[in-house]
BALOBA-1460 file (C-alpha; in Angstrom, 3 decimals):
// residues 361
<rec num="1" residu="m" x="35.506" y="-4.496" z="14.444"/>
<rec num="2" residu="k" x="36.678" y="-3.443" z="10.977"/>
<rec num="3" residu="i" x="35.216" y="-3.588" z="7.487"/>
<rec num="4" residu="t" x="37.346" y="-5.910" z="5.363"/>
<rec num="5" residu="d" x="35.563" y="-5.963" z="1.997"/>
<rec num="6" residu="i" x="32.482" y="-4.930" z="0.024"/>
<rec num="7" residu="k" x="30.859" y="-6.852" z="-2.806"/>
<rec num="8" residu="a" x="28.073" y="-5.575" z="-5.059"/>
<rec num="9" residu="i" x="26.257" y="-8.318" z="-6.972"/>
<rec num="10" residu="p" x="23.907" y="-7.411" z="-9.855"/>
<rec num="11" residu="l" x="21.022" y="-9.822" z="-10.484"/>
<rec num="12" residu="r" x="18.238" y="-10.192" z="-13.034"/>
<rec num="13" residu="i" x="15.391" y="-12.398" z="-11.846"/>
<rec num="14" residu="p" x="12.374" y="-12.639" z="-14.193"/>
<rec num="15" residu="q" x="8.972" y="-11.628" z="-12.907"/>
<rec num="16" residu="k" x="5.886" y="-13.781" z="-13.321"/>
<rec num="17" residu="l" x="4.111" y="-11.378" z="-15.646"/>
<rec num="18" residu="k" x="0.726" y="-12.287" z="-17.098"/>
<rec num="19" residu="y" x="0.250" y="-9.196" z="-19.247"/>
<rec num="20" residu="e" x="2.268" y="-7.088" z="-21.669"/>
<rec num="21" residu="l" x="3.975" y="-4.069" z="-20.130"/>
<rec num="22" residu="s" x="4.054" y="-0.619" z="-21.606"/>
<rec num="23" residu="s" x="7.444" y="0.106" z="-23.174"/>
<rec num="24" residu="g" x="10.009" y="2.036" z="-21.163"/>
<rec num="25" residu="i" x="12.305" y="1.795" z="-18.198"/>
<rec num="26" residu="l" x="9.596" y="0.655" z="-15.768"/>
<rec num="27" residu="a" x="9.716" y="-2.760" z="-17.417"/>
<rec num="28" residu="a" x="13.118" y="-3.463" z="-15.804"/>
<rec num="29" residu="s" x="11.624" y="-3.857" z="-12.326"/>
<rec num="30" residu="s" x="13.130" y="-7.262" z="-11.551"/>
<rec num="31" residu="d" x="16.788" y="-6.194" z="-11.587"/>
<rec num="32" residu="c" x="18.515" y="-6.064" z="-8.203"/>
<rec num="33" residu="v" x="21.928" y="-5.107" z="-6.815"/>
<rec num="34" residu="l" x="22.799" y="-6.949" z="-3.613"/>
<rec num="35" residu="v" x="25.402" y="-5.326" z="-1.380"/>
<rec num="36" residu="k" x="27.504" y="-7.348" z="1.058"/>
<rec num="37" residu="v" x="29.738" y="-5.687" z="3.634"/>
<rec num="38" residu="f" x="32.205" y="-8.050" z="5.328"/>
<rec num="39" residu="t" x="33.929" y="-7.601" z="8.697"/>
<rec num="40" residu="d" x="36.890" y="-9.117" z="10.513"/>
<rec num="41" residu="e" x="34.549" y="-10.573" z="13.164"/>
<rec num="42" residu="g" x="32.655" y="-12.721" z="10.667"/>
<rec num="43" residu="i" x="29.532" y="-10.542" z="10.582"/>
<rec num="44" residu="t" x="28.257" y="-9.768" z="7.078"/>
<rec num="45" residu="g" x="25.755" y="-6.988" z="6.443"/>
<rec num="46" residu="y" x="23.284" y="-7.034" z="3.557"/>
<rec num="47" residu="g" x="22.002" y="-4.041" z="1.631"/>
<rec num="48" residu="e" x="20.495" y="-3.255" z="-1.743"/>
<rec num="49" residu="a" x="21.129" y="-0.516" z="-4.299"/>
<rec num="50" residu="w" x="18.658" y="0.873" z="-6.835"/>
<rec num="51" residu="r" x="18.296" y="-1.400" z="-9.828"/>
<rec num="52" residu="f" x="18.771" y="0.841" z="-12.902"/>
<rec num="53" residu="t" x="22.102" y="0.151" z="-14.694"/>
<rec num="54" residu="p" x="22.980" y="-2.652" z="-12.260"/>
<rec num="55" residu="a" x="26.486" y="-3.205" z="-13.646"/>
<rec num="56" residu="a" x="27.359" y="0.476" z="-13.330"/>
<rec num="57" residu="i" x="25.945" y="0.610" z="-9.796"/>
<rec num="58" residu="s" x="27.993" y="-2.417" z="-8.757"/>
<rec num="59" residu="t" x="31.168" y="-0.957" z="-10.253"/>
<rec num="60" residu="f" x="30.676" y="2.386" z="-8.489"/>
<rec num="61" residu="i" x="30.193" y="0.713" z="-5.118"/>
<rec num="62" residu="e" x="33.350" y="-1.367" z="-5.447"/>
<rec num="63" residu="e" x="35.529" y="1.303" z="-7.069"/>
<rec num="64" residu="a" x="34.361" y="4.510" z="-5.369"/>
<rec num="65" residu="l" x="32.853" y="3.541" z="-1.999"/>
<rec num="66" residu="k" x="34.813" y="0.452" z="-1.012"/>
<rec num="67" residu="p" x="38.155" y="2.336" z="-0.618"/>
<rec num="68" residu="i" x="36.430" y="4.883" z="1.639"/>
<rec num="69" residu="v" x="35.010" y="2.424" z="4.173"/>
<rec num="70" residu="v" x="37.321" y="-0.618" z="4.166"/>
<rec num="71" residu="g" x="39.321" y="-0.567" z="7.399"/>
<rec num="72" residu="q" x="36.697" y="1.538" z="9.171"/>
<rec num="73" residu="n" x="34.472" y="0.546" z="12.098"/>
<rec num="74" residu="p" x="31.011" y="-0.372" z="10.689"/>
<rec num="75" residu="m" x="29.387" y="0.666" z="13.968"/>
<rec num="76" residu="h" x="30.127" y="4.314" z="13.158"/>
<rec num="77" residu="v" x="27.398" y="4.512" z="10.535"/>
<rec num="78" residu="e" x="26.779" y="8.271" z="10.729"/>
<rec num="79" residu="r" x="30.470" y="9.111" z="10.298"/>
<rec num="80" residu="l" x="30.850" y="6.648" z="7.432"/>
<rec num="81" residu="w" x="27.800" y="8.119" z="5.691"/>
<rec num="82" residu="e" x="29.351" y="11.576" z="5.888"/>
<rec num="83" residu="l" x="32.654" y="10.224" z="4.563"/>
<rec num="84" residu="m" x="30.959" y="8.613" z="1.571"/>
<rec num="85" residu="y" x="28.733" y="11.617" z="0.901"/>
<rec num="86" residu="r" x="31.473" y="14.258" z="1.108"/>
<rec num="87" residu="t" x="34.172" y="12.261" z="-0.660"/>
<rec num="88" residu="t" x="31.967" y="11.557" z="-3.688"/>
<rec num="89" residu="f" x="30.717" y="15.120" z="-4.232"/>
<rec num="90" residu="r" x="32.372" y="15.284" z="-7.671"/>
<rec num="91" residu="y" x="30.100" y="12.443" z="-8.838"/>
<rec num="92" residu="g" x="26.889" y="14.311" z="-8.040"/>
<rec num="93" residu="r" x="24.535" y="14.932" z="-5.165"/>
<rec num="94" residu="k" x="21.597" y="12.945" z="-6.549"/>
<rec num="95" residu="g" x="20.948" y="9.791" z="-8.533"/>
<rec num="96" residu="t" x="23.509" y="7.019" z="-8.832"/>
<rec num="97" residu="t" x="25.853" y="8.283" z="-6.107"/>
<rec num="98" residu="l" x="23.100" y="8.236" z="-3.479"/>
<rec num="99" residu="h" x="21.735" y="4.924" z="-4.742"/>
<rec num="100" residu="c" x="25.116" y="3.365" z="-4.037"/>
<rec num="101" residu="i" x="25.621" y="5.058" z="-0.669"/>
<rec num="102" residu="s" x="22.141" y="3.853" z="0.369"/>
<rec num="103" residu="g" x="23.057" y="0.246" z="-0.402"/>
<rec num="104" residu="v" x="26.193" y="0.372" z="1.737"/>
<rec num="105" residu="e" x="24.512" y="2.297" z="4.569"/>
<rec num="106" residu="t" x="21.682" y="-0.219" z="4.957"/>
<rec num="107" residu="a" x="24.250" y="-3.038" z="5.099"/>
<rec num="108" residu="l" x="25.995" y="-1.189" z="7.953"/>
<rec num="109" residu="w" x="22.740" y="-1.105" z="9.934"/>
<rec num="110" residu="d" x="22.402" y="-4.849" z="9.346"/>
<rec num="111" residu="i" x="25.881" y="-5.357" z="10.815"/>
<rec num="112" residu="i" x="25.131" y="-3.175" z="13.844"/>
<rec num="113" residu="g" x="21.897" y="-5.043" z="14.576"/>
<rec num="114" residu="k" x="23.586" y="-8.432" z="14.266"/>
<rec num="115" residu="y" x="26.409" y="-7.331" z="16.544"/>
<rec num="116" residu="r" x="24.039" y="-5.937" z="19.195"/>
<rec num="117" residu="q" x="21.510" y="-8.767" z="18.709"/>
<rec num="118" residu="l" x="18.693" y="-6.325" z="17.976"/>
<rec num="119" residu="p" x="16.409" y="-5.824" z="14.973"/>
<rec num="120" residu="v" x="17.076" y="-2.530" z="13.212"/>
<rec num="121" residu="f" x="13.686" y="-1.049" z="14.127"/>
<rec num="122" residu="e" x="14.512" y="-1.419" z="17.831"/>
<rec num="123" residu="m" x="17.597" y="0.756" z="17.304"/>
<rec num="124" residu="i" x="15.845" y="3.585" z="15.459"/>
<rec num="125" residu="g" x="12.799" y="4.202" z="17.626"/>
<rec num="126" residu="g" x="11.044" y="0.888" z="18.183"/>
<rec num="127" residu="a" x="7.860" y="-0.499" z="16.661"/>
<rec num="128" residu="c" x="4.900" y="1.886" z="16.441"/>
<rec num="129" residu="r" x="2.515" y="-0.918" z="15.406"/>
<rec num="130" residu="d" x="2.641" y="-4.706" z="15.135"/>
<rec num="131" residu="k" x="2.302" y="-4.892" z="11.340"/>
<rec num="132" residu="l" x="2.067" y="-2.681" z="8.264"/>
<rec num="133" residu="r" x="-0.741" y="-2.367" z="5.740"/>
<rec num="134" residu="a" x="0.663" y="-3.270" z="2.336"/>
<rec num="135" residu="y" x="-0.531" y="-1.768" z="-0.904"/>
<rec num="136" residu="a" x="-0.022" y="-3.577" z="-4.193"/>
<rec num="137" residu="s" x="2.137" y="-1.563" z="-6.578"/>
<rec num="138" residu="l" x="1.628" y="-2.691" z="-10.175"/>
<rec num="139" residu="p" x="3.794" y="-2.073" z="-13.253"/>
<rec num="140" residu="r" x="2.592" y="0.017" z="-16.177"/>
<rec num="141" residu="y" x="0.579" y="-2.197" z="-18.475"/>
<rec num="142" residu="k" x="0.029" y="-1.586" z="-22.163"/>
<rec num="143" residu="n" x="-3.652" y="-2.487" z="-22.025"/>
<rec num="144" residu="p" x="-6.081" y="-0.785" z="-19.586"/>
<rec num="145" residu="q" x="-8.066" y="-4.000" z="-19.121"/>
<rec num="146" residu="d" x="-4.895" y="-5.841" z="-18.114"/>
<rec num="147" residu="a" x="-4.187" y="-3.239" z="-15.443"/>
<rec num="148" residu="a" x="-7.705" y="-3.684" z="-14.064"/>
<rec num="149" residu="s" x="-7.444" y="-7.485" z="-14.198"/>
<rec num="150" residu="d" x="-4.188" y="-7.512" z="-12.259"/>
<rec num="151" residu="a" x="-5.694" y="-5.197" z="-9.659"/>
<rec num="152" residu="v" x="-8.496" y="-7.744" z="-9.228"/>
<rec num="153" residu="r" x="-5.868" y="-10.457" z="-8.755"/>
<rec num="154" residu="c" x="-4.248" y="-8.419" z="-5.969"/>
<rec num="155" residu="v" x="-7.575" y="-7.886" z="-4.201"/>
<rec num="156" residu="a" x="-8.208" y="-11.634" z="-4.356"/>
<rec num="157" residu="e" x="-4.830" y="-12.127" z="-2.628"/>
<rec num="158" residu="g" x="-5.938" y="-9.922" z="0.256"/>
<rec num="159" residu="y" x="-4.669" y="-6.458" z="-0.647"/>
<rec num="160" residu="t" x="-7.056" y="-3.656" z="0.276"/>
<rec num="161" residu="a" x="-5.163" y="-0.971" z="-1.650"/>
<rec num="162" residu="v" x="-3.713" y="-0.937" z="-5.173"/>
<rec num="163" residu="k" x="-1.457" y="1.543" z="-6.968"/>
<rec num="164" residu="l" x="-1.648" y="1.878" z="-10.728"/>
<rec num="165" residu="h" x="1.157" y="3.271" z="-12.883"/>
<rec num="166" residu="q" x="-1.171" y="4.035" z="-15.788"/>
<rec num="167" residu="t" x="-1.379" y="7.519" z="-17.323"/>
<rec num="168" residu="d" x="-4.806" y="7.138" z="-18.942"/>
<rec num="169" residu="i" x="-8.220" y="7.645" z="-17.393"/>
<rec num="170" residu="e" x="-9.664" y="4.471" z="-18.936"/>
<rec num="171" residu="s" x="-7.385" y="2.234" z="-16.845"/>
<rec num="172" residu="l" x="-8.505" y="3.953" z="-13.667"/>
<rec num="173" residu="k" x="-12.157" y="3.809" z="-14.683"/>
<rec num="174" residu="l" x="-11.983" y="0.071" z="-15.430"/>
<rec num="175" residu="t" x="-10.045" y="-0.681" z="-12.247"/>
<rec num="176" residu="r" x="-12.520" y="1.136" z="-10.030"/>
<rec num="177" residu="k" x="-15.373" y="-0.731" z="-11.718"/>
<rec num="178" residu="e" x="-13.652" y="-4.121" z="-11.274"/>
<rec num="179" residu="v" x="-12.443" y="-3.782" z="-7.661"/>
<rec num="180" residu="g" x="-15.441" y="-1.888" z="-6.304"/>
<rec num="181" residu="d" x="-15.725" y="1.153" z="-4.065"/>
<rec num="182" residu="e" x="-14.163" y="-0.299" z="-0.906"/>
<rec num="183" residu="i" x="-10.654" y="-0.789" z="-2.313"/>
<rec num="184" residu="v" x="-8.209" y="2.110" z="-2.045"/>
<rec num="185" residu="i" x="-6.632" y="3.187" z="-5.356"/>
<rec num="186" residu="m" x="-3.534" y="5.328" z="-5.833"/>
<rec num="187" residu="v" x="-2.114" y="6.460" z="-9.187"/>
<rec num="188" residu="d" x="1.569" y="7.068" z="-9.986"/>
<rec num="189" residu="v" x="2.279" y="8.595" z="-13.404"/>
<rec num="190" residu="n" x="6.069" y="8.998" z="-12.932"/>
<rec num="191" residu="g" x="6.335" y="12.592" z="-14.100"/>
<rec num="192" residu="h" x="4.126" y="12.620" z="-17.174"/>
<rec num="193" residu="w" x="2.474" y="16.048" z="-17.524"/>
<rec num="194" residu="t" x="3.012" y="19.778" z="-17.448"/>
<rec num="195" residu="p" x="1.549" y="21.442" z="-14.350"/>
<rec num="196" residu="r" x="-1.528" y="22.628" z="-16.251"/>
<rec num="197" residu="e" x="-2.074" y="19.211" z="-17.842"/>
<rec num="198" residu="a" x="-1.685" y="17.601" z="-14.421"/>
<rec num="199" residu="v" x="-4.457" y="19.738" z="-12.927"/>
<rec num="200" residu="e" x="-6.806" y="18.820" z="-15.788"/>
<rec num="201" residu="k" x="-6.059" y="15.087" z="-15.562"/>
<rec num="202" residu="i" x="-6.294" y="14.937" z="-11.766"/>
<rec num="203" residu="k" x="-9.704" y="16.599" z="-11.865"/>
<rec num="204" residu="e" x="-10.827" y="13.759" z="-14.150"/>
<rec num="205" residu="m" x="-9.314" y="11.176" z="-11.802"/>
<rec num="206" residu="a" x="-11.071" y="12.601" z="-8.762"/>
<rec num="207" residu="e" x="-14.354" y="11.090" z="-9.969"/>
<rec num="208" residu="y" x="-12.944" y="7.624" z="-9.226"/>
<rec num="209" residu="n" x="-12.021" y="8.310" z="-5.589"/>
<rec num="210" residu="v" x="-8.216" y="8.246" z="-5.827"/>
<rec num="211" residu="l" x="-6.352" y="8.444" z="-2.498"/>
<rec num="212" residu="w" x="-3.365" y="10.214" z="-4.018"/>
<rec num="213" residu="v" x="-1.728" y="11.022" z="-7.359"/>
<rec num="214" residu="e" x="2.027" y="10.515" z="-7.414"/>
<rec num="215" residu="e" x="4.661" y="12.530" z="-9.278"/>
<rec num="216" residu="p" x="2.288" y="14.122" z="-11.803"/>
<rec num="217" residu="v" x="4.711" y="16.779" z="-13.100"/>
<rec num="218" residu="s" x="7.682" y="16.561" z="-15.452"/>
<rec num="219" residu="p" x="10.455" y="17.197" z="-14.587"/>
<rec num="220" residu="m" x="9.841" y="15.550" z="-11.221"/>
<rec num="221" residu="d" x="11.868" y="18.124" z="-9.287"/>
<rec num="222" residu="d" x="9.802" y="21.060" z="-10.579"/>
<rec num="223" residu="y" x="8.555" y="21.954" z="-7.123"/>
<rec num="224" residu="d" x="7.107" y="25.287" z="-8.210"/>
<rec num="225" residu="g" x="5.009" y="23.420" z="-10.762"/>
<rec num="226" residu="l" x="4.099" y="20.746" z="-8.229"/>
<rec num="227" residu="a" x="3.046" y="23.401" z="-5.717"/>
<rec num="228" residu="y" x="0.799" y="24.935" z="-8.385"/>
<rec num="229" residu="v" x="-0.819" y="21.544" z="-8.991"/>
<rec num="230" residu="r" x="-1.302" y="20.985" z="-5.276"/>
<rec num="231" residu="e" x="-3.052" y="24.324" z="-4.885"/>
<rec num="232" residu="n" x="-5.480" y="23.415" z="-7.657"/>
<rec num="233" residu="s" x="-5.869" y="19.673" z="-7.104"/>
<rec num="234" residu="p" x="-8.931" y="17.981" z="-5.575"/>
<rec num="235" residu="v" x="-6.725" y="14.934" z="-4.827"/>
<rec num="236" residu="r" x="-3.743" y="14.706" z="-2.497"/>
<rec num="237" residu="l" x="-0.310" y="14.783" z="-4.151"/>
<rec num="238" residu="a" x="2.597" y="12.480" z="-3.275"/>
<rec num="239" residu="a" x="6.229" y="12.647" z="-4.376"/>
<rec num="240" residu="g" x="9.764" y="12.052" z="-3.204"/>
<rec num="241" residu="e" x="10.975" y="8.729" z="-4.591"/>
<rec num="242" residu="n" x="13.245" y="10.726" z="-6.893"/>
<rec num="243" residu="e" x="14.490" y="13.179" z="-4.291"/>
<rec num="244" residu="y" x="17.652" y="12.677" z="-2.244"/>
<rec num="245" residu="t" x="18.774" y="13.274" z="1.340"/>
<rec num="246" residu="h" x="17.183" y="15.497" z="3.953"/>
<rec num="247" residu="y" x="18.615" y="18.510" z="2.111"/>
<rec num="248" residu="g" x="16.493" y="17.785" z="-0.962"/>
<rec num="249" residu="f" x="13.357" y="17.025" z="1.042"/>
<rec num="250" residu="r" x="13.775" y="20.254" z="2.987"/>
<rec num="251" residu="q" x="13.266" y="22.165" z="-0.270"/>
<rec num="252" residu="m" x="10.201" y="20.122" z="-1.192"/>
<rec num="253" residu="i" x="8.664" y="20.822" z="2.212"/>
<rec num="254" residu="i" x="9.497" y="24.540" z="2.236"/>
<rec num="255" residu="q" x="7.801" y="24.975" z="-1.130"/>
<rec num="256" residu="r" x="4.775" y="23.029" z="0.164"/>
<rec num="257" residu="a" x="4.854" y="20.982" z="-3.002"/>
<rec num="258" residu="v" x="3.188" y="17.794" z="-1.716"/>
<rec num="259" residu="d" x="0.741" y="16.382" z="0.796"/>
<rec num="260" residu="i" x="2.646" y="13.098" z="1.207"/>
<rec num="261" residu="l" x="6.426" y="12.684" z="1.287"/>
<rec num="262" residu="q" x="7.777" y="9.446" z="-0.207"/>
<rec num="263" residu="p" x="11.455" y="8.971" z="0.617"/>
<rec num="264" residu="d" x="13.010" y="5.755" z="-0.646"/>
<rec num="265" residu="v" x="15.424" y="4.099" z="1.791"/>
<rec num="266" residu="i" x="17.406" y="2.563" z="-1.085"/>
<rec num="267" residu="k" x="17.597" y="5.797" z="-3.078"/>
<rec num="268" residu="a" x="17.460" y="8.774" z="-0.730"/>
<rec num="269" residu="g" x="20.574" y="7.924" z="1.272"/>
<rec num="270" residu="g" x="19.707" y="5.050" z="3.576"/>
<rec num="271" residu="i" x="17.921" y="4.383" z="6.849"/>
<rec num="272" residu="g" x="19.597" y="7.171" z="8.810"/>
<rec num="273" residu="v" x="18.796" y="9.769" z="6.163"/>
<rec num="274" residu="c" x="15.162" y="8.668" z="6.039"/>
<rec num="275" residu="r" x="14.947" y="9.138" z="9.802"/>
<rec num="276" residu="k" x="16.117" y="12.729" z="9.268"/>
<rec num="277" residu="i" x="13.479" y="13.201" z="6.563"/>
<rec num="278" residu="l" x="10.892" y="11.803" z="8.977"/>
<rec num="279" residu="a" x="11.942" y="14.429" z="11.536"/>
<rec num="280" residu="l" x="11.334" y="17.148" z="8.930"/>
<rec num="281" residu="a" x="7.933" y="15.638" z="8.140"/>
<rec num="282" residu="e" x="7.012" y="15.662" z="11.820"/>
<rec num="283" residu="a" x="8.155" y="19.265" z="12.258"/>
<rec num="284" residu="w" x="6.107" y="20.385" z="9.243"/>
<rec num="285" residu="n" x="3.153" y="18.075" z="10.022"/>
<rec num="286" residu="t" x="3.425" y="16.391" z="6.617"/>
<rec num="287" residu="e" x="2.405" y="12.787" z="5.993"/>
<rec num="288" residu="l" x="5.203" y="10.359" z="5.070"/>
<rec num="289" residu="i" x="4.746" y="7.001" z="3.327"/>
<rec num="290" residu="p" x="7.989" y="5.496" z="1.973"/>
<rec num="291" residu="h" x="8.456" y="4.415" z="-1.613"/>
<rec num="292" residu="s" x="9.613" y="0.814" z="-2.083"/>
<rec num="293" residu="f" x="9.722" y="-1.292" z="-5.244"/>
<rec num="294" residu="y" x="12.120" y="-4.073" z="-4.272"/>
<rec num="295" residu="f" x="12.460" y="-7.792" z="-3.722"/>
<rec num="296" residu="g" x="15.788" y="-7.911" z="-1.852"/>
<rec num="297" residu="p" x="17.179" y="-6.340" z="1.338"/>
<rec num="298" residu="g" x="15.544" y="-3.070" z="0.284"/>
<rec num="299" residu="v" x="12.172" y="-4.491" z="1.328"/>
<rec num="300" residu="a" x="13.485" y="-5.323" z="4.793"/>
<rec num="301" residu="a" x="15.160" y="-1.926" z="5.201"/>
<rec num="302" residu="t" x="11.924" y="-0.157" z="4.229"/>
<rec num="303" residu="l" x="9.866" y="-2.228" z="6.660"/>
<rec num="304" residu="h" x="12.186" y="-1.436" z="9.572"/>
<rec num="305" residu="f" x="12.015" y="2.270" z="8.768"/>
<rec num="306" residu="a" x="8.246" y="2.295" z="8.286"/>
<rec num="307" residu="i" x="7.383" y="0.328" z="11.434"/>
<rec num="308" residu="s" x="9.380" y="2.822" z="13.531"/>
<rec num="309" residu="s" x="7.344" y="5.791" z="12.229"/>
<rec num="310" residu="m" x="3.984" y="7.011" z="13.519"/>
<rec num="311" residu="f" x="3.432" y="8.580" z="10.085"/>
<rec num="312" residu="s" x="3.624" y="5.464" z="7.895"/>
<rec num="313" residu="d" x="0.335" y="3.556" z="7.781"/>
<rec num="314" residu="y" x="1.104" y="1.945" z="4.416"/>
<rec num="315" residu="v" x="4.085" y="0.219" z="2.855"/>
<rec num="316" residu="e" x="4.497" y="-0.290" z="-0.894"/>
<rec num="317" residu="i" x="5.008" y="-3.823" z="-2.231"/>
<rec num="318" residu="n" x="5.947" y="-4.724" z="-5.805"/>
<rec num="319" residu="a" x="2.948" y="-6.975" z="-6.384"/>
<rec num="320" residu="v" x="4.179" y="-9.003" z="-9.370"/>
<rec num="321" residu="p" x="6.198" y="-11.887" z="-7.869"/>
<rec num="322" residu="l" x="9.565" y="-13.159" z="-9.059"/>
<rec num="323" residu="e" x="10.489" y="-16.615" z="-10.289"/>
<rec num="324" residu="a" x="12.609" y="-16.848" z="-7.128"/>
<rec num="325" residu="f" x="13.297" y="-14.456" z="-4.271"/>
<rec num="326" residu="p" x="16.877" y="-13.530" z="-3.312"/>
<rec num="327" residu="i" x="16.130" y="-13.200" z="0.419"/>
<rec num="328" residu="e" x="14.750" y="-15.452" z="3.142"/>
<rec num="329" residu="p" x="12.090" y="-14.813" z="4.295"/>
<rec num="330" residu="a" x="10.770" y="-13.288" z="1.059"/>
<rec num="331" residu="l" x="8.740" y="-10.697" z="3.031"/>
<rec num="332" residu="r" x="5.497" y="-10.921" z="1.089"/>
<rec num="333" residu="p" x="2.166" y="-9.735" z="2.561"/>
<rec num="334" residu="e" x="-0.425" y="-12.058" z="4.021"/>
<rec num="335" residu="k" x="-4.047" y="-10.959" z="3.772"/>
<rec num="336" residu="g" x="-2.966" y="-7.423" z="2.933"/>
<rec num="337" residu="f" x="-0.553" y="-6.961" z="5.852"/>
<rec num="338" residu="i" x="3.141" y="-7.576" z="6.344"/>
<rec num="339" residu="k" x="5.131" y="-8.156" z="9.520"/>
<rec num="340" residu="v" x="8.657" y="-6.883" z="10.107"/>
<rec num="341" residu="p" x="11.357" y="-9.472" z="10.884"/>
<rec num="342" residu="n" x="12.208" y="-9.604" z="14.580"/>
<rec num="343" residu="s" x="15.627" y="-11.225" z="14.132"/>
<rec num="344" residu="p" x="18.857" y="-9.236" z="14.617"/>
<rec num="345" residu="g" x="19.744" y="-6.676" z="11.958"/>
<rec num="346" residu="l" x="17.438" y="-6.588" z="8.956"/>
<rec num="347" residu="g" x="16.271" y="-10.092" z="9.862"/>
<rec num="348" residu="i" x="17.006" y="-11.690" z="6.491"/>
<rec num="349" residu="e" x="19.466" y="-14.059" z="4.857"/>
<rec num="350" residu="i" x="20.545" y="-14.202" z="1.228"/>
<rec num="351" residu="d" x="19.513" y="-17.258" z="-0.784"/>
<rec num="352" residu="e" x="22.845" y="-17.997" z="-2.479"/>
<rec num="353" residu="t" x="21.287" y="-20.543" z="-4.843"/>
<rec num="354" residu="v" x="19.128" y="-17.761" z="-6.295"/>
<rec num="355" residu="v" x="22.122" y="-15.414" z="-6.520"/>
<rec num="356" residu="k" x="24.096" y="-18.030" z="-8.422"/>
<rec num="357" residu="k" x="21.204" y="-18.883" z="-10.757"/>
<rec num="358" residu="y" x="20.232" y="-15.338" z="-11.809"/>
<rec num="359" residu="p" x="23.334" y="-13.216" z="-12.491"/>
<rec num="360" residu="y" x="22.896" y="-9.961" z="-14.385"/>
<rec num="361" residu="a" x="24.425" y="-10.451" z="-17.828"/>
């Protein structure tokens, strides 16, 4: 079997937002880059690349990665990953390059599973549980009361855990009051404070029983600063959605910067890379809960990775739905839990009517 073509398709599907978002890049959470890898045996693999600058991501995949893998055997996923990674070293070792490689790599796993008639999780360790506990990940709202109100909406839908992206204490205070003491709350501030500021803010947050605080320090790869915060924090720290490959996570672990590692399948390098990061987590006895903020094949790829790990009790779900979902099934939680598709490959199909209706302009 040979790879014959790769297509990267940028989409923009509006979310069903009820409240005004805080300004900034987090507002662009509905963009999506679908990746299709075609073969000469009629098997097509689906992947997804990180959504920021969708047109640029799509161009990079088709101009830089496509010439590397077309004509190659898609079953040789480890060798093809190394080819993509080493050939593109001039473009950088983090960020966009890895986002694109991740999208192609996950599509290769989809092809392998379809060819072997196995779901991906069966090929990377098997299921460690029958379903995953989903937590509702909310966008950053402008108004604290809106953040609390949307958290209440998620609890009514069956979620038992909610993650805020607010940076103020008032939002957390209101949310805890509205959802009660039984609901788990996490807070992700996306690299907002200096290490000293982070310690002060987290001590305030601790009063409201926060499970973890995510990426408190700016810049987000300041692992010395993050280690300082961890040493002085009454709340567990999580980070990793903006780190790349097992090489990057090795440094985070060595510096003992976090309590919870959060590799992102669609950013860190793909499914195979995340399995290597999981091995590091196991060796260093560090908890691992993957980051995931997707609506396309990235959701499926994350679920397959998470279900095959003894470390991942939770899976993150972007809790604000879209006008239409680009994959079937849409892979949304039911009563706070989500099941992993048992069909071959990633277990999804692309809804071409949605792809046609919502191009990225």
